[in-house]
C-alpha positions in Angstrom: 40.1 23.6 83.1 38.7 26.9 82.0 35.1 27.9 82.0 35.3 28.3 78.1 36.6 24.8 77.6 34.2 23.7 80.1 31.2 25.1 78.1 32.5 23.0 74.9 32.8 19.8 76.7 29.8 17.2 76.1 28.9 14.3 78.1 28.3 11.0 76.4 24.4 11.5 76.8 24.5 14.7 75.1 26.8 13.3 72.4 24.6 10.3 71.5 21.6 12.7 71.5 23.2 15.0 68.9 24.0 12.1 66.6 20.3 11.0 66.6 19.3 14.6 65.7 21.6 14.3 62.6 20.4 11.0 61.9 16.8 12.2 62.1 17.5 15.0 59.8 19.0 12.8 57.5 16.2 10.7 57.2 13.9 13.3 57.1 15.6 14.9 54.4 15.8 11.8 52.3 12.2 10.8 52.9 11.2 14.4 51.8 13.3 14.1 48.6 12.0 10.6 47.9 8.3 12.1 48.4 9.0 14.8 46.2 10.3 12.3 43.5 7.4 10.1 43.9 4.8 13.0 43.6 6.6 14.4 40.4 6.6 10.8 39.2 2.9 10.6 40.0 2.1 14.1 38.3 3.9 13.0 35.2 1.2 11.2 33.2 1.9 7.6 31.6 0.6 7.3 28.1 -2.0 4.8 29.6 -3.3 7.2 32.0 -4.2 9.6 28.9 -5.1 7.3 26.1 -6.8 4.7 28.2 -4.5 2.0 27.0 -0.8 1.1 26.7 0.7 2.4 23.4 1.7 -0.6 21.1 -0.7 -3.1 23.0 -2.3 -5.5 20.3 -5.2 -4.0 18.4 -4.8 -0.6 20.0 -3.9 2.7 18.0 -3.7 6.3 19.0 -4.5 8.6 16.3 -2.9 12.1 15.6 -4.9 14.1 17.8 -4.5 11.8 20.9 -0.7 11.5 20.2 -0.5 15.4 20.3 -2.7 15.7 23.3 -0.5 13.4 25.2 2.7 15.0 24.4 1.2 18.5 25.4 0.2 17.1 28.6 3.7 15.7 29.1 5.0 19.0 28.4 2.8 20.8 31.0 3.8 18.2 33.8 7.6 17.9 33.0 10.4 20.4 33.1 12.3 17.9 30.8 9.8 18.0 28.0 9.3 21.0 25.8 6.8 20.7 22.8 6.9 23.0 20.0 4.8 23.2 16.7 7.1 23.4 13.7 4.4 23.8 11.0 1.5 22.4 9.5 0.9 19.5 7.2 -0.3 19.1 3.7 -3.9 18.9 5.1 -3.6 21.4 8.0 -2.6 19.4 10.9 0.1 20.5 13.5 3.5 19.2 13.2 5.4 18.9 16.8 8.7 18.2 17.9 9.2 17.2 21.6 12.4 18.6 23.0 13.5 16.2 25.6 16.6 16.8 28.0 17.4 18.0 31.7 15.5 20.5 33.1 18.3 22.9 32.9 18.9 22.3 29.3 15.2 22.8 28.5 15.6 26.1 30.2 18.4 27.1 28.0 17.5 25.6 24.6 18.2 28.8 22.7 21.6 28.9 24.1 22.3 25.3 23.0 20.9 26.1 19.6 23.0 29.0 19.1 26.1 26.9 20.3 25.4 24.2 17.7 24.7 26.8 14.9 28.3 28.0 15.7 29.8 24.6 15.4 27.7 23.9 12.1 29.4 27.2 10.6 33.0 27.0 11.2 33.5 30.5 9.8 31.8 31.9 12.9 34.2 30.4 15.2 36.8 33.1 15.9 39.7 31.0 17.3 40.7 27.5 19.2 39.7 28.9 22.6 36.1 29.7 21.5 35.9 26.1 19.9 36.7 24.5 22.9 34.4 26.5 25.0 31.6 25.6 22.7 32.6 21.8 22.9 32.6 22.2 26.6 29.3 23.7 26.7 27.5 22.1 24.1 25.2 19.2 24.0 25.0 16.2 21.2 21.6 17.2 19.4 19.7 14.1 18.4 16.5 13.9 16.6 14.5 10.7 16.3 11.7 10.7 14.0 9.0 7.9 13.7 6.5 6.7 11.2 7.2 8.8 8.4 5.4 5.8 6.4 2.2 5.7 8.3 1.3 2.1 7.7 4.7 1.4 9.6 2.6 2.6 12.7 4.4 1.2 15.5 7.0 3.8 16.3 4.4 6.7 16.4 3.0 4.8 19.6 6.1 4.0 20.8 7.4 7.3 20.8 4.9 8.2 23.6 6.6 5.4 25.8 9.8 6.7 25.0 9.3 10.2 26.1 7.6 9.2 29.3 10.4 6.9 30.1 13.0 9.8 29.7 10.9 12.0 31.5 10.4 10.0 34.4 13.4 7.3 34.9 15.9 8.4 37.6 18.8 5.8 36.8 22.5 7.1 36.2 22.1 6.2 32.3 19.0 8.2 31.8 20.6 11.1 33.8 23.6 10.9 31.7 21.5 11.1 28.4 19.5 13.9 29.7 22.5 16.0 30.9 24.6 15.7 27.6 22.0 15.5 24.7 19.2 17.1 23.5 16.6 15.2 22.0 14.3 16.4 19.2 11.5 13.5 19.3 9.3 13.8 16.1 6.3 11.4 16.9 5.6 11.3 13.3 6.8 13.3 10.3 3.4 12.3 8.6 0.6 13.3 10.9 -2.0 13.2 8.1 -1.1 9.5 7.3 -1.2 8.6 11.2 -4.6 10.1 11.1 -5.7 8.2 8.0 -4.3 4.8 9.2 -5.9 5.1 12.6 -9.3 5.7 11.3 -8.9 2.8 8.6 -7.7 0.6 11.4 -10.4 1.5 13.7 -13.0 1.0 11.1 -12.0 -2.2 9.7 -11.2 -4.0 13.2 -12.8 -7.3 13.2 -13.3 -7.4 9.5 -11.6 -9.0 6.6 -9.9 -5.6 5.9 -8.3 -5.6 9.4 -4.7 -4.9 9.2 -4.7 -3.8 5.5 -3.6 -0.6 4.1 -6.1 2.1 3.5 -7.3 2.3 0.1 -5.9 5.8 -0.3 -2.5 7.4 -0.3 -1.2 7.8 3.3 0.3 10.9 2.3 -2.0 13.1 0.2 0.4 13.7 -2.5 3.4 11.4 -2.1 2.2 8.2 -0.1 5.3 6.0 0.5 7.3 8.5 -1.6 7.2 10.9 1.1 10.4 9.7 2.0 11.9 10.7 -1.5 11.6 14.5 -1.0 14.5 15.6 1.2 16.5 17.6 -1.6 13.6 18.7 -3.4 11.3 19.8 -0.7 8.0 19.7 -2.5 6.1 18.7 0.7 5.1 20.9 3.6 6.3 18.3 5.9 9.6 18.0 4.4 10.0 21.8 4.3 9.1 21.8 7.9 11.7 19.6 9.3 14.2 20.7 6.8 13.9 24.2 8.5 14.3 22.6 12.0 17.4 20.6 11.0 19.4 22.7 8.6 18.3 26.2 9.3 17.9 25.9 13.2 19.3 22.8 15.2 21.9 21.1 12.9 21.5 17.8 14.8 24.8 15.6 14.6 22.6 12.4 14.8 19.2 11.6 12.9 17.6 8.3 13.4 14.6 7.5 11.2 12.4 4.7 12.5 11.0 2.5 10.1 9.3 -1.0 9.2 9.5 -3.3 6.3 7.9 -6.8 5.4 7.1 -9.6 7.6 9.1 -12.5 6.6 12.7 -11.5 6.7 14.9 -10.4 9.5 13.3 -9.0 12.4 15.3 -5.8 12.5 17.8 -4.2 10.1 20.3 -1.6 11.2 23.8 -0.3 10.0 26.3 -0.7 8.9 24.8 -0.5 5.6 25.3 -2.3 2.2 27.6 -1.0 -0.7 27.9 1.0 -2.6 28.5 4.1 -0.3 28.2 7.7 -2.1 31.9 9.0 -2.7 30.6 12.7 -1.4 30.0 11.3 2.1 32.8 11.4 4.6 34.5 8.2 5.4 34.2 9.4 9.2 30.2 9.7 8.8 30.2 6.0 7.4 32.4 4.8 10.4 30.3 6.6 12.8 27.0 5.2 11.2 28.4 1.7 11.6 29.7 2.4 15.4 26.0 3.1 16.2 24.5 0.5 14.6 26.9 -2.0 16.3 26.0 -0.5 19.5 22.3 -1.0 18.8 23.1 -4.7 17.7 25.1 -5.5 20.9 22.2 -3.9 23.2 19.6 -5.8 21.5 21.8 -9.0 21.6 22.3 -8.6 25.3 18.6 -8.7 25.7 18.3 -11.9 23.8 16.4 -10.3 20.7 17.1 -12.7 17.7 16.9 -11.9 14.1 18.8 -8.6 13.9 20.9 -8.0 10.7 23.5 -5.5 9.7 25.1 -5.0 6.1 22.1 -5.7 4.4 19.6 -4.4 1.8 19.9 -0.8 2.4 22.9 1.3 1.1 24.4 4.9 1.3 24.4 5.9 -2.3 21.3 7.9 -2.8 20.7 11.3 -1.6 16.9 12.2 -0.8 16.0 10.0 2.3 15.3 11.4 5.7 18.3 9.6 7.2 20.4 10.0 3.7 20.1 13.6 3.4 22.0 14.3 6.9 25.2 12.5 5.2 25.5 15.5 3.1 25.2 18.0 6.1 28.0 16.4 8.1 25.6 14.5 10.1 25.2 10.9 11.0 21.9 9.3 9.7 20.6 6.3 11.1 17.8 3.8 9.7 16.1 1.0 11.1 13.7 -1.4 9.6 11.8 -3.6 11.7 9.7 -6.5 10.6 6.0 -5.4 10.6 2.7 -6.9 11.9 -0.7 -6.2 10.4 -0.8 -2.5 11.4 -1.3 -3.2 15.2 -2.6 -6.6 14.8 -0.3 -9.5 15.5 0.7 -12.0 13.0 2.0 -15.6 12.9 5.2 -16.1 10.9 5.9 -19.9 10.3 9.2 -21.4 9.2 7.8 -22.0 5.7 7.0 -18.4 5.3 10.6 -17.5 6.7 12.2 -20.3 4.1 10.2 -18.9 1.1 11.3 -15.2 1.9 13.3 -13.8 -1.2 17.0 -13.2 -0.5 18.3 -9.7 -0.1 21.4 -8.0 -0.7 23.6 -9.1 2.0 21.3 -11.9 3.5 20.4 -14.9 1.8 17.8 -16.1 4.2 16.4 -15.1 7.3 16.8 -18.5 8.6 20.6 -18.7 8.0 23.3 -17.6 10.4 25.9 -15.2 9.3 28.3 -12.8 10.7 26.0 -9.9 10.0 23.1 -12.2 11.3 24.3 -14.5 13.9 21.0 -15.2 15.9 18.2 -16.2 13.8 14.6 -15.9 14.6 12.7 -19.2 14.2 9.3 -17.8 13.7 6.2 -17.4 15.9 3.6 -14.8 16.8 5.1 -11.2 16.0 3.2 -8.5 17.9 3.5 -4.8 17.7 4.8 -4.9 21.4 7.7 -6.7 20.0 8.6 -4.0 17.5 8.4 -1.4 20.2 10.7 -3.2 22.4 13.3 -3.4 19.7 12.8 0.3 18.8 12.9 1.3 22.5 16.4 -0.4 23.0 18.0 0.7 19.8 16.9 4.3 20.6 18.2 4.2 23.9 21.4 2.6 22.7 21.9 5.6 20.2 21.2 8.2 23.1 23.7 6.5 25.3 26.4 6.7 22.6 25.5 10.5 22.1 25.8 11.1 25.6 29.0 8.9 26.4 30.9 10.6 23.6 29.4 14.1 23.5 32.8 16.0 23.1 33.8 13.9 20.2 30.4 14.1 18.3 30.6 17.8 18.5 34.4 18.0 17.7 33.9 16.0 14.6 30.8 17.8 13.4 32.6 21.0 13.5 35.8 19.3 11.9 33.8 17.9 9.0 32.3 21.5 8.4 35.8 23.1 8.4 37.4 20.5 6.3 34.8 21.3 3.7 36.0 24.9 3.5 39.5 23.8 2.0 39.6 23.6 -1.8 40.5 20.4 -3.6 42.1 20.2 -7.0 39.5 17.6 -8.4 36.3 20.0 -7.3 35.4 23.4 -9.3 35.5 26.5 -7.2 31.9 27.1 -7.7 28.5 26.5 -9.7 27.0 29.2 -11.6 23.4 29.6 -12.9 23.8 32.1 -15.7 21.3 34.9 -16.3 19.1 35.1 -19.2 17.2 31.9 -19.0 13.7 31.6 -19.9 12.2 29.5 -17.1 12.6 32.3 -14.4 10.1 30.6 -12.1 11.9 27.3 -12.3 15.2 29.0 -11.5 13.7 30.8 -8.3 12.4 27.4 -7.3 15.8 25.9 -7.7 17.6 28.7 -5.8 14.6 28.2 -3.0 15.4 24.6 -2.5 19.1 25.3 -2.1 18.6 28.3 0.4 16.1 26.2 2.3 18.8 23.5 3.0 21.1 25.9 4.2 23.4 26.4 1.1 25.0 29.9 0.4 24.1 31.7 -2.8 25.7 34.8 -4.2 24.2 37.0 -6.7 26.9 38.5 -9.3 26.4 42.2 -9.5 29.2 42.5 -12.1 30.5 40.1 -15.0 33.1 37.5 -14.1 35.3 35.2 -16.3 35.4 31.8 -15.4 37.1 28.4 -16.8 34.4 25.8 -17.2 36.8 22.9 -17.5 39.6 21.8 -14.9 43.2 22.6 -15.8 42.2 24.7 -19.0 42.9 28.4 -19.0 40.0 29.0 -21.5 37.9 31.8 -19.8 34.3 32.7 -20.5 32.4 35.7 -19.5 29.4 35.0 -17.3 27.0 38.0 -17.2 25.9 39.9 -14.1 22.6 38.8 -12.8 23.8 35.3 -12.7 24.0 33.2 -9.3 26.9 31.7 -8.1 27.3 28.7 -5.3 30.7 28.4 -3.8 31.7 24.6 -3.2 33.8 25.4 -0.5 31.3 26.0 2.3 30.3 24.1 5.2 27.5 22.4 3.0 30.1 21.3 0.3 28.9 17.7 0.1 25.2 19.0 -0.4 26.2 21.2 -3.0 28.4 18.7 -5.0 25.9 15.7 -4.6 23.2 18.1 -6.0 25.1 19.7 -8.8 27.3 17.0 -10.0 26.5 14.0 -12.4 26.1 10.7 -10.7 28.4 7.9 -12.0 26.8 4.6 -10.1 29.4 1.7 -10.0 28.3 -1.3 -12.4 27.5 -3.9 -9.8 26.5 -7.3 -11.2 25.7 -10.4 -9.2 27.3 -13.7 -10.0 24.7 -14.5 -12.8 25.8 -11.2 -14.4 22.5 -9.5 -13.5 22.5 -6.1 -12.3 22.3 -5.7 -8.6 19.4 -3.5 -7.5 20.3 -0.5 -5.6 18.1 0.5 -2.8 16.8 3.5 -4.7 17.7 5.6 -7.9 21.4 5.9 -9.3 21.3 9.6 -10.4 19.3 12.7 -9.3 21.5 15.8 -10.5 18.9 18.5 -9.4 19.5 21.2 -12.2 19.4 18.5 -15.1 16.1 17.3 -13.6 14.8 21.1 -13.4 16.1 21.8 -17.1 18.4 24.5 -15.8 21.5 25.6 -17.7 24.4 25.6 -15.1 28.1 25.5 -15.4 31.0 24.6 -13.1 33.5 27.5 -12.6 36.8 25.7 -12.2 38.8 29.0 -11.8 37.4 32.6 -11.2 39.6 35.2 -12.9 40.5 37.7 -10.2 38.2 36.7 -7.6 39.9 38.4 -4.7 39.6 41.6 -6.5 36.0 41.2 -7.3 34.9 39.2 -4.2 33.0 42.4 -3.0 30.8 42.3 -6.2 29.3 39.1 -5.0 26.0 39.7 -2.9 24.9 37.0 -0.7 21.4 36.1 -1.2 19.4 36.4 2.1 16.2 35.2 0.8 14.4 34.0 -2.1 12.5 37.4 -2.7 15.9 38.8 -3.2 16.5 36.3 -6.0 13.1 36.9 -7.3 13.9 40.6 -7.9 16.9 39.8 -9.7 14.9 37.3 -12.0 12.1 40.3 -12.5 9.7 38.2 -10.7 7.1 39.4 -8.0 7.9 38.6 -4.4 6.3 35.4 -3.0 4.1 36.0 0.1 4.8 32.4 1.5 7.8 29.9 1.3 7.4 27.7 -1.9 4.5 29.8 -3.4 2.4 28.3 -6.3 3.8 28.6 -9.8 1.6 30.4 -12.4 -0.7 28.2 -14.5 1.1 27.7 -17.5 -2.2 26.7 -19.7 -3.4 29.2 -22.3 -6.5 27.4 -22.9 -9.0 26.1 -20.3 -9.3 22.2 -20.8 -11.4 20.3 -18.7 -9.0 17.4 -17.2 -9.7 14.2 -15.4 -6.9 12.4 -13.5 -7.5 8.6 -12.9 -7.5 8.3 -9.1 -7.2 4.5 -8.2 -7.9 2.8 -4.8 -4.8 1.2 -5.1 -3.1 4.1 -3.6 -0.9 5.3 -6.9 2.0 7.4 -5.9 2.4 8.4 -9.6 -1.1 9.8 -9.5 -0.6 11.7 -6.3 2.7 13.4 -7.7 0.6 14.4 -10.8 -1.9 16.0 -8.6 0.9 17.9 -6.7 2.3 19.2 -10.1 -1.4 20.4 -11.1 -1.9 22.2 -7.5 1.6 23.7 -7.6 0.8 25.2 -11.1 -2.7 26.0 -10.3 -4.3 23.8 -13.0 -7.9 22.8 -12.5 -8.7 19.1 -12.5 -11.0 16.7 -11.4 -10.4 13.1 -9.8 -11.9 10.2 -12.0 -12.9 7.2 -10.0 -13.3 3.4 -10.8 -17.0 3.9 -10.5 -16.9 7.0 -13.0 -15.1 4.9 -15.5 -17.8 2.1 -15.1 -20.6 4.5 -15.4 -19.1 6.3 -18.2 -19.0 9.7 -16.4 -16.0 10.7 -18.6 -17.0 14.4 -19.6 -13.4 15.6 -19.9 -11.4 17.1 -22.8 -8.3 15.1 -21.6 -7.8 12.2 -19.1 -4.5 11.2 -17.5 -3.5 7.6 -16.4 -0.5 7.6 -14.6 2.0 5.0 -14.1 -0.1 2.2 -13.3 -0.1 -1.4 -14.7 -3.2 -3.1 -16.4 -3.9 -5.2 -13.3 -4.0 -2.1 -11.1 -6.2 -0.2 -13.5 -8.7 -3.0 -14.5 -8.7 -5.2 -11.6 -8.1 -2.7 -8.8 -8.1 -4.2 -5.0 -9.2 -7.5 -4.2 -12.8 -8.2 -3.2 -11.5 -10.8 -0.7 -9.6 -8.3 1.3 -11.4 -4.8 0.7 -15.2 -3.9 0.8 -16.9 -3.7 -2.4 -17.0 0.0 -2.7 -13.0 -0.1 -3.0 -12.7 -3.3 -5.0 -12.7 -4.3 -8.8 -10.7 -1.4 -10.6 -12.6 0.2 -13.6 -13.4 -3.5 -15.0 -13.9 -4.4 -18.7 -16.7 -1.9 -18.9 -14.6 0.9 -17.9 -12.2 -0.1 -20.6 -14.9 0.0 -23.3 -16.2 3.3 -21.9 -12.3 4.8 -22.2 -12.4 3.7 -25.8 -15.5 5.5 -26.6 -14.3 8.5 -24.8 -11.2 8.7 -27.1 -13.2 7.7 -30.2 -15.5 10.6 -29.7 -12.9 13.2 -29.5 -11.3 13.0 -26.1 -7.6 13.0 -25.4 -6.0 10.2 -23.4 -2.7 10.9 -21.9 -0.6 7.9 -20.6 2.5 8.0 -18.5 5.0 5.0 -18.5 3.5 1.8 -17.0 -0.2 2.4 -18.3 0.8 2.8 -21.9 1.5 -0.9 -22.0 -2.4 -1.3 -21.0 -3.3 1.1 -23.7 -1.0 -0.4 -26.5 -2.5 -3.8 -25.9 -6.4 -2.9 -25.3 -6.4 -0.2 -28.0 -4.4 -2.5 -30.6 -1.7 0.3 -31.2 1.4 -0.3 -33.6 3.8 0.4 -31.1 5.7 -2.1 -28.7 8.0 -1.6 -25.7 11.5 -3.1 -26.8 12.5 -3.4 -23.3 9.8 -6.1 -22.5 11.3 -9.5 -21.8 14.9 -8.5 -21.7 16.9 -9.8 -18.5 18.6 -7.8 -15.8 21.8 -9.1 -17.4 20.9 -7.3 -20.8 19.5 -4.0 -19.7 18.8 -2.3 -16.5 18.0 1.5 -15.4 16.9 1.6 -11.7 16.3 5.5 -12.1 18.7 7.9 -14.0 18.4 10.9 -16.0 19.0 10.4 -19.9 19.0 12.6 -23.0 16.2 13.1 -25.4 16.5 14.2 -29.0 13.1 16.3 -29.4 11.1 17.2 -32.5 11.1 21.0 -31.1 8.7 22.0 -34.1 5.9 19.9 -32.9 3.2 21.5 -30.8 3.8 18.7 -27.9 7.3 20.0 -27.7 6.5 23.8 -27.3 9.0 25.6 -25.0 11.4 22.6 -25.0 14.6 22.4 -26.8 16.0 19.8 -29.1 18.0 18.3 -26.4 15.8 17.6 -23.2 16.7 15.8 -19.9 14.3 13.1 -18.9 14.0 10.7 -16.0 13.9 6.9 -16.7 13.3 4.7 -13.9 12.4 1.1 -15.0 10.5 2.7 -17.8 9.9 2.1 -21.5 11.4 2.4 -25.0 8.8 2.2 -27.9 9.3 1.1 -31.2 6.7 2.1 -33.9 5.6 -0.5 -36.4 3.3 1.9 -38.6 4.7 5.3 -38.6 1.6 6.7 -40.9 -0.4 6.1 -37.8 2.0 6.9 -34.7 4.2 10.1 -34.6 7.4 10.1 -32.6 7.8 13.4 -30.7 10.8 12.3 -28.7 13.6 9.8 -28.8 16.2 8.6 -26.5 19.5 9.8 -27.8 21.2 7.5 -30.3 24.3 7.6 -28.2 25.4 8.6 -24.8 22.0 8.7 -23.6 23.1 8.5 -19.8 23.5 12.0 -18.2 23.7 10.9 -14.8 23.2 7.6 -12.8 23.5 4.0 -14.5 22.4 2.2 -17.4 23.3 -1.3 -18.1 22.7 -2.3 -21.9 22.0 1.3 -23.3 22.2 0.0 -26.7 18.5 -1.3 -26.2 17.4 2.3 -25.4 19.3 4.4 -28.0 17.1 5.9 -30.9 13.9 4.4 -29.5 10.7 6.5 -29.0 10.1 8.3 -25.6 7.0 10.3 -26.4 4.5 9.4 -29.3 1.1 10.6 -30.4 -1.5 8.9 -32.5 -4.8 9.5 -33.6 -7.8 7.3 -32.5 -11.2 7.9 -33.9 -11.9 11.4 -33.4 -9.5 11.7 -30.8 -6.0 11.4 -29.7 -3.6 9.4 -27.4 -0.4 10.7 -26.0 2.2 8.1 -24.8 4.9 8.9 -22.6 7.5 6.0 -22.2 8.9 7.7 -19.1 7.4 9.6 -16.2 7.3 13.2 -17.0 6.3 14.3 -13.5 8.8 11.9 -11.5 8.3 12.6 -7.9 7.5 16.3 -8.7 11.0 16.8 -9.4 11.5 16.7 -13.2 10.5 20.4 -14.1 12.5 19.9 -17.4 9.7 17.7 -18.6 6.8 19.3 -17.2 6.2 21.3 -20.5 5.4 18.0 -22.4 2.5 17.3 -20.1 1.1 21.0 -20.3 1.2 20.9 -24.0 -0.4 17.8 -24.1 -3.3 19.0 -22.0 -3.9 22.1 -24.2 -7.0 22.0 -26.3 
């Protein structure tokens, strides 16, 4: 044997020694890795270690400052979490989003955002090879948003537990989620409300008011209606999230986490009930159902009873957190968990469950059905029960997004690409012609569209278009007009905002109108009083396409409209009042959303006013030129909150003394302006020769759940200044007046004698036709103005705002 071969030979003893060295090294390596993992885990703060309690435990609550503080500490400790402020709220609080993903994805957030922006804009993808590369590199973008309705408080607390679990868990499912998805977790889209609810809950804990709703709106302007603002963008919170979603990140999946009443199903998830909106892609509807069934299956596997699908909520309406994504080629998921009393547990008996009202698709929470196969039999219902369900549902959604990442990305791209193709039953464009008087309103309309990612072009020369399908009758549209092409990635959003909605007539077995989830019609330019036309064919478009200048920002459009530039997005509107009336707006403790929207209109138009309290009415402190009662009924106004549930300072309404003082105010020369529901109170208490002809009609005879209707207006009357003889108004379970003494009460506007419906659904329109929608009467030395409808509905109805402004003038 050669020396070289001898040197390589090893004795049995040396071989064993070498193996032990390898084993020791391997064990040491594993111990080091394990210790590192334990160290990292220990350094990542749990919610309890920061708050001093476990979020979602009974009778505990974290306010907004505590929630944001926890997320900041999680950001500092974990390379899987990045917290970003996306703006400020109506009351100036920070709005945050927590990006949660793998450490590598977090390092490369900008790269992944740019990939998703390309997928959202098919025109930016050069070829099939680039598309495949984008899909290979891209991540499914998922957003989970919690507690937009702040009394539905549990999800905001749960969000901290979810973030901690994703940041620290090391199982294969979590790794797959973090590697393949980027989660945009919004602890609450209503931080002001979280603070309001937390403060109220702590203040009332252990009292008769424990678990009650605060005696104020939990959004400064909108209250519960903050989830009705997702195409109008009146609120800073909506604007901030819309920018995050449809200008920056374009999530494939948006999950909006809610709660509902206490005595129905324990959890309601997709698939949803009928009817679907025809402008939502069938693929989106299928994907929504698929995610919902995954959630339901995961919950069933954990023996969670009371989960229902295909009930209550539909996909018709545009304007909610989870419904707006449908029109942006994204999957929108809504869940509704049964509520506790804020963070206090409740006992739900069998009797309460039996007494629960039936809902669409679910006759009773104690009846089994295919969409509700495992009933919940009652018992103690805790915030932790709600949180457990929401955690399982969130994980189920994230697992789907991770496992089928390529499919979600490809479908998202293909939906946008399909929208670029013209269809015979769709116009080429919608045009807002130049020369209209309400330039500020047009500016706001265009800004709403731009903010949602809709492309708009300025016309720098005249164009000829046909206004009807299959007709070669061309009309000239002047330069300075604005053109919105239909065939863009956001096609479904464009169509759903410009088209007139035709809600299907849905009646139950008794012939009664089936109540939709929200409203039936919302056509935006109609609501805003903007003249527009569909362009079915544009003459010589290829020749003149270079004359169309893309609108890059709202100040470009404002320049065309001869308006000064705005310094901030959604800037204030000019005060339209020529006189300087002293205005009082009744603000009840019952949290009136209609009052809140009225305040928003006044603030947006810089109209000074004062809030008038129950105590002010009772004390006769009514030193105003005009007082407005928003759409609140007599019981709300006179009786207010119950003293059995609320402290005396918040209970009682204006009382009978307040009613008498209100009469004296008008008799002495004051002006009283009433919206919708409050008119009934005035007609009764002031003995006016007016009646609401819709009172007492069955839902099989008349029903209008929220539609745009045509008014015939006496344009010569001062109350109708700056309005046209035909004006669109919003009717939502509103009124129609018949005047029995026309010498005392004057009709200013009436519902059209025929064809009153412009967008939405009316059952039994004949009861509405020709009836008074706006009336005025003298009372003593003063005046009363009665609006049968809501002229400021959700801050959207710019078309009828002038009625309010004219009524306020001295």
